[in-house]
MIVOTOR-336953 format. One record per residue (C-alpha): x, y, z. Coordinates in steps of 0.25 Angstrom, whole numbers, padded with zeros to 4 digits, always signed. Example, Ala and Ser with C-alpha at 12.3 -4.5 7.8 and 13.67 -1.06 7.14 Angstrom:
<sites>
+0049-0018+0031
+0055-0004+0029
</sites>
This chain:
<sites>
+0448+0296+0386
+0448+0294+0371
+0447+0305+0360
+0431+0303+0359
+0429+0307+0374
+0440+0317+0376
+0435+0332+0375
+0447+0339+0381
+0462+0340+0379
+0470+0328+0382
+0458+0319+0384
+0453+0327+0396
+0439+0323+0401
+0435+0337+0407
+0439+0351+0406
+0439+0359+0419
+0440+0374+0418
+0441+0385+0429
+0437+0399+0427
+0442+0410+0436
+0435+0423+0436
+0444+0435+0439
+0435+0446+0443
+0440+0453+0455
+0442+0468+0452
+0432+0467+0440
+0420+0469+0449
+0412+0482+0451
+0416+0489+0464
+0401+0488+0469
+0390+0478+0465
+0399+0465+0462
+0394+0452+0467
+0400+0447+0479
+0398+0439+0492
+0391+0450+0500
+0376+0448+0498
+0372+0463+0502
+0373+0472+0490
+0382+0485+0492
+0376+0498+0489
+0377+0503+0475
+0390+0510+0471
+0397+0506+0485
+0410+0499+0483
+0408+0484+0487
+0421+0483+0495
+0420+0468+0500
+0415+0463+0487
+0426+0470+0479
+0436+0463+0489
+0429+0450+0487
+0432+0452+0472
+0446+0456+0475
+0448+0442+0482
+0448+0436+0469
+0461+0443+0464
+0468+0444+0477
+0465+0429+0482
+0456+0421+0473
+0463+0421+0460
+0477+0419+0465
+0472+0407+0474
+0465+0401+0462
+0477+0403+0453
+0485+0395+0463
+0475+0384+0463
+0475+0383+0448
+0490+0382+0449
+0489+0371+0459
+0481+0362+0450
+0487+0367+0436
+0474+0372+0431
+0472+0384+0422
+0459+0392+0422
+0452+0403+0415
+0451+0417+0422
+0440+0426+0417
+0445+0440+0420
+0438+0453+0422
+0446+0465+0416
+0445+0473+0428
+0449+0462+0437
+0462+0460+0429
+0465+0475+0430
+0463+0474+0445
+0472+0462+0446
+0481+0461+0434
+0492+0453+0440
+0482+0442+0444
+0476+0442+0430
+0491+0440+0425
+0493+0429+0435
+0481+0421+0430
+0486+0421+0416
+0501+0418+0421
+0496+0406+0428
+0490+0401+0415
+0476+0404+0416
+0466+0410+0406
+0463+0425+0406
+0448+0426+0401
+0439+0438+0401
+0428+0441+0410
+0425+0456+0406
+0430+0470+0409
+0423+0470+0423
+0414+0461+0431
+0401+0465+0425
+0391+0461+0414
+0393+0465+0400
+0382+0458+0393
+0373+0471+0393
+0384+0479+0386
+0383+0482+0371
+0390+0472+0363
+0402+0481+0361
+0403+0485+0375
+0403+0470+0380
+0414+0468+0370
+0422+0479+0376
+0419+0474+0390
+0425+0460+0387
+0436+0466+0378
+0441+0475+0389
+0442+0464+0399
+0450+0456+0389
+0459+0467+0386
+0462+0469+0401
+0465+0454+0403
+0474+0453+0390
+0482+0466+0394
+0484+0461+0409
+0486+0446+0407
+0491+0445+0392
+0480+0434+0389
+0469+0437+0380
+0456+0431+0385
+0448+0422+0376
+0437+0418+0386
+0426+0426+0392
+0417+0426+0404
+0406+0437+0406
+0401+0442+0420
+0392+0431+0424
+0393+0425+0410
+0383+0435+0405
+0386+0440+0391
+0379+0448+0380
+0373+0440+0368
+0385+0444+0359
+0396+0439+0368
+0401+0427+0360
+0403+0437+0348
+0409+0447+0357
+0419+0437+0363
+0422+0432+0349
+0426+0446+0344
+0435+0448+0356
+0443+0435+0353
+0437+0426+0364
+0437+0411+0363
+0427+0407+0373
+0417+0412+0384
+0412+0405+0397
+0399+0412+0399
+0390+0399+0396
+0386+0389+0407
+0379+0379+0398
+0389+0368+0395
+0400+0359+0402
+0409+0360+0390
+0414+0371+0381
+0407+0374+0368
+0408+0382+0355
+0399+0393+0350
+0400+0398+0336
+0401+0413+0336
+0401+0420+0322
+0407+0407+0315
+0418+0405+0326
+0419+0396+0338
+0417+0402+0352
+0419+0393+0364
+0410+0393+0377
+0417+0387+0389
+0406+0386+0398
+0405+0392+0412
+0398+0387+0424
+0389+0392+0435
+0388+0380+0444
+0404+0379+0445
+0405+0394+0447
+0410+0399+0461
+0402+0412+0460
+0389+0406+0456
+0388+0392+0463
+0398+0393+0474
+0398+0407+0480
+0402+0410+0494
+0389+0409+0500
+0387+0394+0504
+0401+0390+0498
+0403+0376+0501
+0417+0371+0496
+0413+0356+0497
+0401+0359+0488
+0410+0367+0478
+0420+0356+0477
+0410+0345+0476
+0403+0353+0465
+0416+0354+0457
+0419+0339+0458
+0405+0336+0454
+0406+0345+0442
+0419+0339+0438
+0415+0325+0440
+0403+0326+0432
+0410+0333+0420
+0422+0324+0421
+0412+0312+0420
+0405+0318+0408
+0418+0322+0402
+0420+0307+0397
+0410+0309+0387
+0409+0324+0384
+0416+0337+0385
+0415+0342+0399
+0421+0355+0406
+0420+0359+0420
+0421+0374+0423
+0424+0380+0437
+0422+0395+0439
+0430+0402+0449
+0429+0417+0453
+0441+0424+0459
+0434+0429+0471
+0427+0416+0474
+0434+0403+0471
+0448+0410+0475
+0444+0409+0490
+0453+0399+0498
+0442+0389+0501
+0437+0389+0487
+0451+0386+0481
+0452+0375+0490
+0439+0368+0485
+0443+0371+0471
+0457+0365+0473
+0451+0352+0478
+0442+0351+0466
+0454+0354+0456
+0462+0343+0463
+0450+0333+0461
+0448+0337+0446
+0463+0336+0443
+0463+0322+0449
+0454+0317+0437
+0460+0314+0423
+0456+0321+0411
+0453+0335+0416
+0457+0347+0408
+0458+0360+0417
+0457+0371+0406
+0456+0386+0404
+0444+0390+0397
+0452+0395+0385
+0458+0381+0384
+0444+0375+0384
+0439+0385+0373
+0451+0382+0364
+0450+0367+0366
+0435+0368+0363
+0438+0375+0350
+0448+0365+0346
+0438+0354+0348
+0427+0361+0340
+0422+0348+0333
+0418+0342+0347
+0415+0354+0355
+0400+0359+0357
+0396+0370+0347
+0384+0378+0351
+0377+0389+0343
+0371+0401+0349
+0356+0402+0346
+0356+0417+0343
+0367+0426+0348
+0359+0438+0346
+0349+0433+0355
+0355+0424+0366
+0370+0423+0363
+0369+0409+0369
+0373+0395+0363
+0362+0387+0356
+0361+0373+0353
+0373+0364+0350
+0377+0365+0336
</sites>
């Protein structure tokens, strides 16, 4: 691949980035979403659902970390502050193995309806916990179900963040100017997200593996002519189950058999995007005070 058609480091044709949500221990004791369709009575501790969340830190994350070691891949782990406090050794192990510690809020709950200052405190307290426990200062942000206030980019900029992922509109990273400075969006995904598109009900490992391959093959083909990125979204209590790791193992072996694939943490993608600003898409928000969303390409 020549310089004109190379969009990633070392002439890579496609960037592949995995997200691992570290949420077990950060959920409310009652009312958290799980696999049991019958809702529990208000205020009663939901013991099986809490145990379902605990699977993530007891079994899921250790299993996924071993899989990443097997393939030599580093991922980005979005950590809830309370989950890190619940399992500090595990948070430290994630960082020790070379993965990114990114921020996912103080607790597993919405913050978009908070005041601007309260939302900032909600994010900052989670960041402080991650930094204190792991020694790594998060530069990436992911909100609960991707929902933020209209002030979020300015708030994240104030807190020293480099990027966020709460935007599913592109198959490549892009830059948004925020108060005269660049802020990166490393887009997320719903259709390659285990909790959204591949839940337990109706789970089909063959269909999941084929969906991963089809996504990869199409983006890999497009990557010969434009910047392309594949995102795979994992949750500790879902993708960490034994059978799911097997399916993911097979896909990663397939993807690694192809030339020119860059498996990257999201902070690496964000930094590289900034270094290539002359060729990166730059989107401008139509009106931050009204929507907080990107507008047309500049």
